[in-house]
DRENLUM-527606 format. One line per 4 residues: number of its first residue (from 1); their letters; for each residue x, y, z of C-alpha. Coordinates in Angstrom, 1 decimal, always signed. Layout:
! residues N
NUM) a) X/Y/Z  ...
END
This chain:
! residues 305
1) xxxx) +105.1/+130.4/+115.7  +106.9/+131.3/+112.5  +105.7/+131.8/+108.9  +107.5/+128.8/+107.5
5) xxxx) +104.9/+126.0/+107.7  +101.6/+125.2/+109.4  +103.4/+123.0/+112.0  +107.1/+122.8/+112.8
9) xxxx) +108.5/+119.3/+113.7  +111.4/+116.9/+113.8  +111.2/+113.7/+111.8  +112.4/+111.3/+114.5
13) xxxx) +112.9/+111.1/+118.2  +116.6/+110.7/+117.6  +116.7/+114.1/+115.8  +114.8/+115.7/+118.6
17) xxxx) +117.2/+114.4/+121.2  +120.3/+115.3/+119.2  +118.9/+118.8/+118.6  +118.5/+119.3/+122.3
21) xxxx) +122.2/+118.5/+122.7  +123.0/+121.0/+119.9  +121.1/+123.7/+121.8  +123.2/+123.0/+124.8
25) xxxx) +126.3/+123.7/+122.7  +124.5/+126.8/+121.2  +125.3/+125.5/+117.8  +122.9/+123.9/+115.3
29) xxxx) +124.3/+121.8/+112.3  +123.0/+123.0/+108.9  +121.6/+119.5/+108.2  +118.6/+120.3/+110.4
33) xxxx) +117.5/+123.0/+108.0  +116.9/+120.2/+105.5  +115.0/+117.8/+107.7  +111.5/+117.6/+109.4
37) xxxx) +109.3/+120.6/+108.6  +112.2/+122.3/+107.0  +111.9/+120.0/+104.0  +108.6/+121.6/+102.9
41) xxxx) +110.2/+125.1/+103.1  +113.2/+123.9/+101.1  +111.0/+122.2/+98.5  +108.8/+125.3/+98.1
45) xxxx) +111.6/+127.7/+97.7  +113.4/+125.5/+95.2  +110.2/+125.3/+93.2  +109.7/+129.1/+93.4
49) xxxx) +113.3/+130.0/+92.5  +114.6/+127.3/+90.1  +117.1/+129.9/+88.7  +119.1/+129.5/+91.8
53) xxxx) +120.4/+126.2/+90.4  +121.3/+127.6/+87.0  +124.6/+129.2/+88.2  +126.9/+127.0/+86.3
57) xxxx) +128.2/+124.9/+89.2  +126.9/+121.6/+87.8  +128.3/+122.3/+84.4  +131.7/+123.1/+85.9
61) xxxx) +131.6/+119.8/+87.9  +130.7/+117.6/+84.9  +133.4/+119.4/+82.8  +136.1/+118.7/+85.5
65) xxxx) +135.0/+115.0/+85.7  +135.0/+114.6/+81.9  +138.5/+116.0/+81.9  +139.9/+112.8/+83.5
69) xxxx) +138.2/+110.4/+81.1  +141.5/+109.9/+79.3  +143.0/+108.4/+82.5  +140.7/+105.4/+82.4
73) xxxx) +137.1/+104.4/+82.3  +134.8/+106.5/+84.5  +132.7/+104.7/+87.1  +129.3/+103.3/+86.0
77) xxxx) +128.0/+103.7/+89.6  +127.2/+107.2/+91.0  +126.6/+107.9/+94.7  +125.4/+111.5/+95.4
81) xxxx) +125.8/+112.5/+99.0  +123.6/+115.5/+99.9  +121.2/+114.8/+97.0  +118.8/+117.3/+98.7
85) xxxx) +115.8/+118.1/+96.4  +117.7/+116.6/+93.4  +117.7/+119.7/+91.3  +121.4/+120.0/+91.3
89) xxxx) +121.8/+116.3/+91.0  +119.8/+116.1/+87.8  +122.0/+118.8/+86.3  +125.0/+116.6/+87.0
93) xxxx) +123.7/+113.1/+86.4  +121.9/+113.8/+83.0  +125.1/+114.9/+81.2  +127.2/+112.2/+83.1
97) xxxx) +125.0/+109.6/+81.4  +126.1/+111.0/+78.1  +129.7/+110.4/+79.2  +128.9/+106.9/+80.5
101) xxxx) +126.1/+105.4/+78.4  +126.5/+102.3/+80.5  +125.7/+104.0/+83.8  +124.4/+101.2/+85.9
105) xxxx) +123.0/+102.7/+89.0  +122.5/+105.8/+91.1  +122.3/+106.2/+94.9  +121.1/+109.4/+96.4
109) xxxx) +122.0/+110.0/+100.1  +120.8/+112.6/+102.6  +120.1/+112.9/+106.3  +116.3/+113.2/+105.9
113) xxxx) +113.9/+110.5/+104.7  +111.4/+113.1/+103.8  +113.9/+115.0/+101.7  +114.8/+111.8/+99.9
117) xxxx) +111.2/+111.4/+99.0  +111.2/+114.8/+97.3  +114.4/+113.9/+95.5  +113.0/+110.5/+94.3
121) xxxx) +109.9/+112.3/+92.9  +111.9/+114.8/+91.0  +114.4/+112.2/+89.6  +111.4/+110.2/+88.3
125) xxxx) +109.8/+113.3/+86.8  +113.1/+114.1/+85.0  +113.1/+110.6/+83.5  +116.1/+109.3/+85.4
129) xxxx) +115.3/+105.8/+86.3  +116.9/+103.0/+88.3  +117.6/+105.3/+91.3  +118.0/+104.1/+94.9
133) xxxx) +118.0/+106.3/+98.0  +119.4/+105.9/+101.5  +119.5/+107.9/+104.8  +123.0/+108.8/+106.2
137) xxxx) +124.2/+111.5/+108.4  +127.7/+112.0/+107.0  +128.7/+113.9/+110.2  +127.8/+111.0/+112.5
141) xxxx) +130.3/+108.4/+111.3  +130.9/+105.8/+108.4  +127.9/+104.3/+106.6  +126.9/+100.8/+105.5
145) xxxx) +124.3/+102.1/+103.0  +127.0/+102.4/+100.3  +128.5/+99.0/+100.7  +125.0/+97.4/+100.7
149) xxxx) +124.2/+99.1/+97.5  +127.3/+99.0/+95.3  +128.3/+96.3/+92.9  +131.8/+95.2/+91.9
153) xxxx) +133.8/+98.1/+90.4  +134.6/+101.7/+91.4  +132.0/+104.3/+92.5  +132.0/+108.0/+91.6
157) xxxx) +131.0/+109.6/+94.9  +129.7/+113.2/+94.6  +129.7/+115.9/+97.3  +128.5/+118.7/+95.1
161) xxxx) +127.0/+122.2/+95.5  +129.3/+123.1/+98.3  +127.7/+120.5/+100.7  +131.1/+120.1/+102.3
165) xxxx) +131.1/+123.8/+103.2  +128.0/+123.4/+105.4  +129.3/+120.6/+107.7  +130.9/+121.2/+111.1
169) xxxx) +134.2/+119.3/+110.5  +135.1/+118.9/+106.8  +138.1/+116.5/+107.5  +135.9/+114.3/+109.7
173) xxxx) +133.3/+114.1/+107.0  +135.8/+113.3/+104.3  +137.2/+110.6/+106.5  +133.7/+109.1/+107.0
177) xxxx) +133.3/+109.0/+103.3  +136.7/+107.5/+102.8  +136.1/+104.7/+105.3  +132.8/+104.0/+103.5
181) xxxx) +134.6/+103.8/+100.2  +137.0/+101.4/+98.5  +140.4/+101.9/+96.9  +140.2/+103.4/+93.4
185) xxxx) +136.7/+104.9/+94.1  +136.5/+108.5/+92.9  +135.3/+111.5/+94.8  +134.2/+114.8/+93.2
189) xxxx) +133.6/+117.8/+95.5  +132.5/+121.3/+94.8  +133.5/+124.2/+97.1  +133.0/+127.9/+97.1
193) xxxx) +136.3/+129.8/+97.4  +136.7/+133.0/+99.4  +135.4/+136.2/+97.8  +137.4/+139.4/+97.7
197) xxxx) +136.7/+141.7/+100.6  +134.7/+144.0/+98.4  +132.0/+141.3/+97.9  +131.6/+140.2/+101.5
201) xxxx) +128.9/+142.8/+102.1  +126.8/+141.5/+99.2  +127.2/+137.9/+100.5  +125.9/+139.0/+104.0
205) xxxx) +123.0/+140.7/+102.3  +122.1/+137.6/+100.3  +122.2/+135.3/+103.4  +120.1/+137.8/+105.3
209) xxxx) +117.2/+137.5/+102.9  +113.8/+136.5/+104.3  +113.9/+133.1/+102.5  +117.2/+132.2/+104.1
213) xxxx) +116.0/+133.5/+107.5  +112.9/+131.3/+107.2  +114.9/+128.2/+106.5  +117.5/+128.9/+109.1
217) xxxx) +115.0/+129.5/+111.9  +112.7/+126.5/+111.1  +114.6/+123.9/+113.3  +114.5/+126.4/+116.2
221) xxxx) +110.7/+126.7/+115.7  +110.5/+122.9/+115.8  +112.3/+123.0/+119.2  +109.6/+125.4/+120.5
225) xxxx) +111.0/+128.8/+119.9  +108.8/+131.6/+118.5  +109.9/+134.0/+115.9  +109.1/+136.9/+118.2
229) xxxx) +111.7/+135.6/+120.7  +114.5/+135.5/+118.1  +116.6/+138.2/+116.5  +118.3/+136.8/+113.3
233) xxxx) +121.6/+138.2/+112.1  +124.4/+137.3/+109.6  +128.1/+138.0/+109.9  +131.4/+137.2/+108.1
237) xxxx) +133.8/+135.4/+110.4  +137.2/+134.1/+109.1  +136.2/+132.6/+105.7  +132.6/+131.8/+106.6
241) xxxx) +129.2/+133.3/+106.5  +127.6/+132.7/+110.0  +123.9/+132.9/+110.7  +122.8/+133.2/+114.3
245) xxxx) +119.9/+134.1/+116.4  +119.9/+136.1/+119.7  +117.1/+135.4/+122.2  +115.1/+138.4/+123.2
249) xxxx) +113.8/+136.6/+126.3  +114.4/+133.5/+128.4  +113.2/+130.2/+126.9  +113.2/+126.5/+127.6
253) xxxx) +113.2/+124.7/+124.2  +113.2/+120.9/+124.5  +114.0/+121.3/+128.2  +117.2/+123.3/+127.6
257) xxxx) +117.1/+126.5/+129.7  +118.4/+129.5/+127.7  +118.6/+133.0/+129.1  +117.8/+136.3/+127.4
261) xxxx) +120.7/+137.4/+125.1  +121.8/+133.8/+124.4  +123.3/+133.5/+120.9  +122.7/+130.3/+118.9
265) xxxx) +124.6/+129.6/+115.7  +122.1/+128.3/+113.2  +124.3/+127.8/+110.1  +127.8/+128.2/+108.9
269) xxxx) +128.6/+128.4/+105.2  +132.4/+128.1/+104.7  +134.5/+129.4/+101.8  +137.6/+127.4/+101.0
273) xxxx) +141.2/+128.0/+100.0  +142.4/+125.6/+97.3  +145.6/+124.4/+98.9  +143.8/+123.9/+102.3
277) xxxx) +141.1/+121.9/+100.6  +143.6/+119.6/+98.9  +145.4/+119.1/+102.2  +142.1/+118.1/+103.8
281) xxxx) +141.5/+115.5/+101.1  +145.0/+114.0/+101.5  +144.5/+113.9/+105.3  +141.4/+111.8/+104.7
285) xxxx) +143.1/+109.3/+102.3  +142.0/+110.9/+99.1  +144.6/+111.7/+96.4  +143.6/+114.7/+94.3
289) xxxx) +143.7/+113.9/+90.6  +142.6/+117.2/+89.1  +141.1/+120.5/+90.3  +139.7/+123.5/+88.5
293) xxxx) +138.3/+126.8/+89.7  +135.8/+128.9/+87.8  +133.7/+131.8/+89.1  +135.0/+131.2/+92.6
297) xxxx) +133.8/+127.6/+92.6  +136.5/+125.0/+93.1  +135.9/+121.4/+91.8  +138.3/+118.6/+92.8
301) xxxx) +138.3/+115.0/+91.7  +140.2/+112.7/+94.0  +140.9/+109.0/+94.1  +140.6/+106.8/+97.2
305) x) +144.0/+105.4/+98.3
END
């Protein structure tokens, strides 16, 4: 098999069944990189390369949120969707607690129970107490996990670190969050903007690195494909970095027959135009309140209407 972990696997039967359907479409959602045996690879790489999280994104996010404090009290409840390994979340929540000394509660959400366990351990180690965690696939529909957790009053929902850039349908995800929210809740999102053409080659090189390749191919290993049967490549398409594998020989992962030469998209990382991003928010019943761009990272705070 691959070099990622000792044993590649999915967390649940439901994930395994859904992944088979994804293989039939020749397109794998990014969320599977952060589930099952992929959690250990993600945890290990985050521990080995913590500097990857010191890129100023969290500071830009908290600065943008702080900029609307004059419009009224900021929420004392924070829901972080895509909490992942919590390294980015800690960089946001710790300074937010200085803005809101009365911060009441924190809810971390992700699609993987195993990944949430990693997040919970890291939040405790950082001294952030009173945290709850819940599983939700934001691409699968609205959630009850937020309504069952929240208390009276608005919630600050976070979709940080360009999480929205990794989903299949951004408008659908924003609508799922909207339906799971209440009027006057706030949403803060972070998105990478499109680079100049001169930097596209560097981006492709970064996403072609062995560590990214290892993470991207792990769900396919869990499905039964061997590294020797896959050729990994990265390209720029539209405003997105696209990772894909091309099969060198016929295979039958999870009972899905695939011929030699079959291409499978294993991740898409979108870059966003500001005006298009604001239009997507409005289409999903979010009213943008403020937006700021710094170092090609766009942060928007919007209110649920």
